[in-house]
C-alpha positions as CSV (number, residue, x, y, z in Angstrom):
1,X,-27.1,107.7,-209.5
2,X,-26.5,111.2,-206.1
3,X,-28.4,113.4,-209.0
4,X,-31.9,114.7,-207.0
5,X,-32.1,116.2,-210.3
6,X,-32.2,111.9,-212.4
7,X,-33.6,110.7,-209.8
8,X,-36.9,112.6,-209.7
9,X,-36.9,111.6,-213.7
10,X,-36.4,107.9,-213.5
11,X,-39.3,108.0,-210.8
12,X,-41.2,109.3,-213.2
13,X,-40.2,107.8,-216.0
14,X,-40.8,104.4,-214.1
15,X,-44.5,105.6,-212.7
16,X,-45.2,105.9,-216.4
17,X,-43.0,102.8,-217.8
18,X,-45.1,99.6,-219.0
19,X,-43.6,97.3,-217.0
20,X,-46.0,96.5,-213.3
21,X,-42.8,95.5,-211.6
22,X,-40.5,97.7,-212.2
23,X,-38.1,98.2,-209.0
24,X,-35.6,101.1,-208.2
25,X,-31.8,100.5,-207.0
26,X,-30.3,103.5,-205.7
27,X,-26.3,102.6,-204.6
28,X,-23.7,105.5,-205.1
29,X,-20.3,104.1,-206.1
30,X,-18.4,107.4,-207.0
31,X,-17.6,110.9,-206.4
32,X,-20.7,112.5,-207.6
33,X,-20.5,114.4,-211.3
34,X,-18.0,111.0,-212.5
35,X,-19.7,110.2,-214.7
36,X,-19.7,112.8,-216.5
37,X,-16.1,113.7,-216.2
38,X,-13.9,114.1,-219.3
39,X,-12.1,111.6,-219.1
40,X,-10.7,110.8,-222.4
41,X,-7.1,111.3,-222.6
42,X,-7.3,110.6,-218.7
43,X,-6.2,107.4,-217.7
44,X,-6.9,108.0,-214.2
45,X,-10.5,109.0,-214.5
46,X,-11.0,106.3,-217.2
47,X,-10.4,104.0,-214.0
48,X,-11.9,105.6,-211.1
49,X,-15.1,105.7,-213.9
50,X,-14.0,102.1,-214.3
51,X,-14.0,101.2,-210.9
52,X,-17.0,103.1,-210.3
53,X,-19.1,101.3,-212.3
54,X,-17.8,98.2,-212.3
55,X,-18.2,98.0,-208.4
56,X,-22.0,99.6,-208.6
57,X,-23.2,96.2,-211.5
58,X,-21.2,94.5,-209.3
59,X,-23.6,95.2,-206.2
60,X,-26.7,94.7,-207.9
61,X,-26.3,92.5,-210.8
62,X,-25.8,90.4,-207.2
63,X,-28.9,91.4,-205.5
64,X,-30.7,90.7,-208.1
65,X,-33.8,88.0,-207.5
66,X,-35.5,88.1,-210.8
67,X,-34.8,86.3,-214.0
68,X,-34.7,89.4,-215.8
69,X,-32.4,92.6,-214.9
70,X,-32.6,96.1,-217.1
71,X,-30.5,98.3,-216.4
72,X,-30.9,102.1,-217.6
73,X,-28.0,103.9,-216.8
74,X,-28.2,107.5,-215.9
75,X,-27.5,109.4,-219.0
76,X,-29.8,107.3,-220.7
77,X,-33.2,108.5,-221.1
78,X,-35.2,104.4,-222.9
79,X,-38.8,104.5,-224.2
80,X,-41.6,104.3,-221.3
81,X,-42.3,100.3,-223.5
82,X,-38.7,99.4,-223.2
83,X,-39.1,96.2,-220.8
84,X,-41.8,94.9,-223.5
85,X,-39.4,95.4,-225.8
86,X,-36.4,94.0,-225.0
87,X,-37.8,90.9,-223.5
88,X,-39.9,90.1,-227.1
89,X,-35.7,90.2,-227.7
90,X,-35.1,87.2,-225.9
91,X,-35.1,83.9,-227.5
92,X,-33.2,80.6,-225.8
93,X,-29.9,81.2,-227.5
94,X,-29.8,85.1,-226.3
95,X,-28.4,86.0,-222.7
96,X,-28.8,90.0,-223.7
97,X,-30.6,92.5,-225.5
98,X,-30.5,96.4,-225.6
99,X,-31.7,99.5,-226.4
100,X,-29.7,102.0,-229.3
101,X,-27.9,105.0,-228.1
102,X,-25.0,107.1,-229.1
103,X,-22.1,107.1,-227.5
104,X,-20.6,110.1,-225.5
105,X,-17.4,110.6,-227.3
106,X,-19.0,110.1,-230.6
107,X,-21.9,110.1,-233.3
108,X,-21.4,106.0,-233.5
109,X,-24.1,104.6,-231.3
110,X,-23.0,102.2,-228.8
111,X,-22.8,98.6,-230.5
112,X,-20.3,96.4,-230.9
113,X,-19.3,95.1,-234.5
114,X,-16.6,92.4,-234.9
115,X,-14.3,94.3,-238.0
116,X,-11.4,93.2,-238.9
117,X,-10.6,91.0,-235.9
118,X,-11.0,94.6,-233.7
119,X,-13.7,95.7,-232.1
120,X,-15.5,99.0,-232.7
121,X,-18.5,101.4,-232.6
122,X,-20.2,101.1,-235.3
123,X,-22.9,103.1,-237.1
124,X,-27.2,102.6,-237.4
125,X,-28.9,99.2,-237.3
126,X,-31.8,97.8,-238.3
127,X,-34.4,95.3,-236.5
128,X,-32.5,92.8,-233.9
129,X,-29.0,91.9,-234.2
130,X,-26.5,89.7,-233.0
131,X,-23.4,91.9,-231.9
132,X,-20.7,91.7,-229.9
133,X,-20.9,93.5,-227.5
134,X,-22.8,96.7,-226.3
135,X,-23.0,99.3,-223.7
136,X,-24.7,98.6,-220.1
137,X,-26.6,102.3,-220.8
138,X,-30.1,100.8,-221.7
139,X,-30.1,96.6,-221.6
140,X,-31.7,93.4,-219.9
141,X,-30.5,91.0,-218.9
142,X,-30.7,87.6,-217.6
143,X,-29.8,86.9,-214.0
144,X,-28.0,83.4,-214.5
145,X,-25.7,85.7,-216.8
146,X,-24.6,87.8,-214.0
147,X,-24.8,86.0,-211.0
148,X,-21.7,83.8,-213.1
149,X,-19.6,86.7,-214.5
150,X,-18.2,89.6,-212.0
151,X,-17.5,92.4,-214.3
152,X,-13.8,93.1,-214.3
153,X,-12.5,96.4,-213.5
154,X,-10.5,96.6,-216.9
155,X,-10.9,98.6,-219.8
156,X,-13.3,98.4,-222.4
157,X,-15.2,96.0,-219.2
158,X,-18.4,95.6,-221.1
159,X,-17.4,94.3,-223.7
160,X,-15.3,92.6,-222.2
161,X,-17.9,90.9,-219.9
162,X,-20.3,89.9,-223.6
163,X,-16.8,88.0,-225.4
164,X,-17.5,86.2,-222.2
165,X,-21.0,85.6,-222.3
166,X,-22.3,82.1,-223.0
167,X,-24.7,82.9,-225.5
168,X,-26.4,85.9,-228.1
169,X,-26.1,89.6,-227.5
170,X,-28.7,91.1,-228.9
171,X,-29.4,95.3,-230.1
172,X,-32.9,96.3,-231.2
173,X,-32.6,99.3,-233.2
174,X,-36.3,100.0,-232.5
175,X,-35.5,101.0,-229.2
176,X,-34.1,103.8,-229.3
177,X,-32.9,105.9,-226.2
178,X,-31.8,109.3,-225.8
179,X,-29.2,110.8,-224.3
180,X,-29.0,113.1,-221.6
181,X,-26.3,115.1,-222.1
182,X,-26.3,114.3,-226.6
183,X,-28.5,117.0,-227.9
184,X,-31.2,114.8,-229.0
185,X,-29.9,113.9,-233.1
186,X,-31.9,110.8,-232.7
187,X,-34.5,109.7,-235.9
188,X,-35.0,106.4,-235.1
């Protein structure tokens, strides 16, 4: 993010998080304020956001030299123990573990389950749950998944990315993140 306030908040969070080798990679990918721009019903803005996001993710993920990557988007506020909690969600079949956060466009969680043949946002769950897909707002991914699966710029790129994943995608409902641009209505 190009936001000075966000970068300050992120550095403060990094200094208190439970993972001692956290590294900050700042990449500029779009015009200032693009992520917060109203995009519902505006296909041009949606595509501009997707283009910027996929460009950023592919740069950062291709440069990764660690076995796991924790990605936190600039409007997500995870708990300081997020790295430890998400690492605990991995087993040999798991390729991604996410914290739970609400969609910026509804009161539902940014967690997708397959329902009646369609992938949809859903209400809360419990524990660690294998799901169809999650967003990139607060997710830890195995590097091998990132190296072998570039993110393609198209609508619902996150859902399409996880659909190709060679293993389980998990959400840990105990890792509750706040969406910075939403009123904190979370109870768990």
